[in-house]
C-alpha positions as CSV (number, residue, x, y, z in Angstrom):
1,M,10.4,-13.7,16.3
2,N,7.7,-14.1,18.9
3,E,4.0,-14.7,18.1
4,K,3.0,-11.1,18.5
5,E,5.8,-9.9,16.2
6,K,4.7,-12.6,13.7
7,M,1.1,-11.3,14.0
8,L,2.0,-7.7,13.5
9,S,4.3,-8.5,10.5
10,G,1.6,-10.5,8.7
11,D,3.4,-13.9,9.2
12,W,1.7,-17.1,10.3
13,Y,1.2,-17.0,14.1
14,N,-0.7,-18.9,16.8
15,P,-3.1,-16.6,18.7
16,M,-3.3,-19.1,21.6
17,L,0.4,-18.7,22.5
18,E,2.5,-16.3,24.6
19,T,0.9,-13.0,25.6
20,L,-1.8,-12.9,22.9
21,P,-4.6,-14.6,24.9
22,E,-3.9,-12.1,27.8
23,E,-4.0,-9.2,25.4
24,R,-7.3,-10.3,24.0
25,N,-8.7,-10.8,27.5
26,R,-7.6,-7.2,28.3
27,A,-9.4,-5.9,25.2
28,K,-12.6,-7.9,26.1
29,E,-12.6,-6.5,29.6
30,L,-12.3,-2.9,28.3
31,C,-15.0,-3.6,25.7
32,R,-17.2,-5.0,28.5
33,K,-16.7,-1.9,30.6
34,Y,-17.4,0.4,27.7
35,N,-20.5,-1.4,26.7
36,S,-21.9,-1.3,30.2
37,K,-20.8,2.2,31.2
38,L,-20.5,4.0,27.9
39,D,-17.5,5.9,29.1
40,K,-15.1,6.8,26.2
41,K,-12.1,6.6,28.5
42,Y,-12.2,2.8,28.1
43,L,-12.0,3.2,24.3
44,K,-9.2,5.7,24.5
45,E,-7.3,3.2,26.7
46,L,-8.1,0.4,24.2
47,F,-7.4,2.0,20.8
48,G,-4.1,2.9,19.3
49,K,-5.4,6.3,18.3
50,T,-8.7,8.3,18.4
51,G,-9.8,11.7,17.2
52,E,-11.4,14.1,19.6
53,T,-14.9,13.5,18.3
54,F,-16.1,9.9,18.0
55,Q,-19.1,7.8,19.1
56,I,-19.5,4.0,19.1
57,E,-22.9,2.7,20.1
58,P,-22.9,-0.5,22.2
59,N,-22.2,-3.3,21.8
60,F,-18.7,-3.0,20.5
61,F,-16.2,-5.9,20.3
62,C,-12.6,-6.2,19.2
63,D,-9.6,-8.6,19.5
64,Y,-6.7,-6.4,20.7
65,G,-7.7,-2.7,20.3
66,Y,-4.2,-1.3,20.0
67,N,-4.3,-1.9,16.2
68,I,-7.4,0.3,15.8
69,E,-7.0,4.0,14.7
70,L,-10.0,6.3,14.4
71,G,-9.9,9.7,12.6
72,E,-12.0,12.7,13.6
73,N,-15.8,12.6,13.6
74,F,-16.1,8.8,13.6
75,Y,-19.5,7.2,14.3
76,S,-20.6,3.6,14.5
77,N,-24.1,2.3,15.2
78,H,-24.8,-0.8,17.3
79,N,-22.8,-4.1,17.1
80,L,-19.5,-3.1,15.5
81,V,-17.0,-5.9,15.5
82,I,-13.3,-5.2,14.6
83,L,-11.0,-8.2,14.6
84,D,-7.7,-6.4,14.7
85,P,-4.6,-8.7,14.7
86,A,-3.5,-6.3,12.0
87,K,-4.0,-2.5,11.9
88,V,-7.5,-1.2,11.1
89,T,-7.3,2.5,10.2
90,F,-10.3,4.8,9.7
91,G,-10.0,8.3,8.2
92,D,-12.0,11.4,9.2
93,N,-15.8,11.5,8.9
94,V,-16.4,7.7,8.8
95,F,-20.0,6.6,9.5
96,I,-20.8,2.9,10.1
97,G,-24.3,1.4,10.2
98,P,-25.4,-1.3,12.6
99,N,-24.0,-4.9,12.6
100,C,-20.9,-4.2,10.6
101,G,-17.6,-6.2,10.8
102,F,-14.0,-5.4,9.9
103,Y,-11.9,-8.6,9.9
104,T,-8.1,-8.6,9.4
105,A,-7.6,-12.2,10.4
106,E,-7.2,-14.9,7.7
107,H,-7.3,-18.6,8.3
108,P,-5.6,-21.4,6.2
109,L,-7.6,-23.3,3.7
110,D,-5.4,-26.3,4.5
111,A,-7.1,-28.2,7.4
112,E,-3.8,-29.5,8.8
113,R,-2.4,-25.9,9.2
114,R,-5.8,-24.6,10.4
115,N,-5.9,-27.4,13.1
116,Q,-2.6,-26.0,14.4
117,W,-4.5,-22.8,15.2
118,L,-2.3,-20.9,12.7
119,E,-3.6,-17.7,11.1
120,Y,-2.2,-14.5,9.6
121,A,-3.6,-10.9,9.3
122,K,-3.6,-8.2,6.7
123,P,-4.5,-4.5,7.5
124,I,-7.7,-2.7,6.5
125,K,-7.6,1.0,5.6
126,V,-10.6,3.2,5.2
127,G,-10.3,6.8,3.8
128,N,-12.1,10.0,4.7
129,N,-15.8,10.6,4.2
130,V,-16.9,7.0,4.0
131,W,-20.3,5.7,4.8
132,F,-21.0,2.0,5.4
133,G,-24.7,0.8,5.4
134,G,-25.9,-1.7,7.9
135,G,-24.6,-5.3,7.8
136,V,-21.4,-4.6,5.8
137,T,-18.4,-6.9,6.2
138,V,-14.9,-5.8,5.2
139,I,-12.3,-8.6,4.7
140,S,-8.6,-8.4,5.4
141,G,-6.2,-6.6,3.2
142,V,-8.8,-4.2,1.8
143,T,-8.3,-0.4,1.2
144,I,-11.3,1.8,0.7
145,G,-10.7,5.3,-0.8
146,D,-12.1,8.7,0.1
147,N,-15.7,9.8,-0.5
148,V,-17.2,6.2,-0.7
149,V,-20.6,4.8,0.1
150,I,-20.7,1.0,0.7
151,G,-24.3,-0.3,0.4
152,A,-26.0,-2.3,3.2
153,G,-25.2,-6.0,3.3
154,S,-22.1,-5.7,1.1
155,V,-19.1,-8.0,1.6
156,V,-16.0,-6.0,0.6
157,T,-13.3,-8.5,-0.6
158,K,-11.2,-6.2,-2.8
159,D,-10.0,-2.6,-2.8
160,I,-12.6,0.1,-3.5
161,P,-11.3,3.4,-5.2
162,S,-12.3,6.9,-4.1
163,N,-15.5,8.6,-5.2
164,V,-17.8,5.6,-5.8
165,V,-20.9,3.9,-4.5
166,A,-20.2,0.2,-4.2
167,V,-22.6,-2.6,-3.3
168,G,-23.1,-6.4,-3.2
169,N,-21.5,-9.7,-2.4
170,P,-18.8,-9.4,-3.5
171,C,-18.9,-5.6,-3.4
172,K,-18.6,-4.0,-6.8
173,I,-18.7,-0.4,-8.0
174,L,-22.3,0.7,-8.8
175,K,-21.6,4.3,-9.8
176,Q,-19.1,7.2,-9.6
177,L,-19.8,10.1,-7.3
């Protein structure tokens, strides 16, 4: 199995080997073009899937792009970062405040393995009708249900069910909707 196949399957992989650095460079170049020209054609070329209606305010950054899927009526405010060695899927009617991050990459706690540049990734899935306040961080492997509000500054480390308001670090359910 090559490094990209390992990455996509959730196994340990080295992001500095084979085609992965070039793929990240391609994504960085498309992000740079989008951020300077604000032409959605660069995002459509970059992402695995988009809906017809979406808006991402600059600046936007990602690792690969092809693992990102946007549903219909997607909006993100400034400074969205999506680290996407695994799939990041957003449903319909997702709204993201400024300075938010979605991070699928995980790094070893063991220094010896970490010093070998090894990492693995787990997908993030966001349902429909979800609102993220500013400064939210979503960690790898998390699924967020439908009709959810995540409060500003939250760090989402575990799954969040549908129909709730959740806040905090770590993010916890505050109330049912």
